[in-house]
C-alpha angles and dihedrals in degrees: 000000000000131000126218119234125187117190089348094305124116114245121199113233089237088062097040095096093052094044096047092045087068105090092213089064089062089062090057130081109274118196141173113216133188127230092279092054095252116143110252097177140356119216123212127197112228131202116254090216117124126221093255094051118111118260093255090061092048089052091063099095130153088254092053091048092050091050092050092049091059090076148174095216131185137197122252090254091052090050092049090051091049092047090046093241117153 
């Protein structure tokens, strides 16, 4: 039997779908460990970009998504003020 770890934290299999559905989890270290805690396998998220995709598509990685989700964010009114829209 193996146990799932995301970012060094144990994840119950019942919660695995919810945890892995969060794109930020894919930027973290994902491991399968045995009963003694030894790493059996490390999982790595890969880009779905193809070789013939433009560079901007290849730049959309789980790490880039996680970084963008950190913020900062602004309201539409704040954006309009910054963009000098009235």
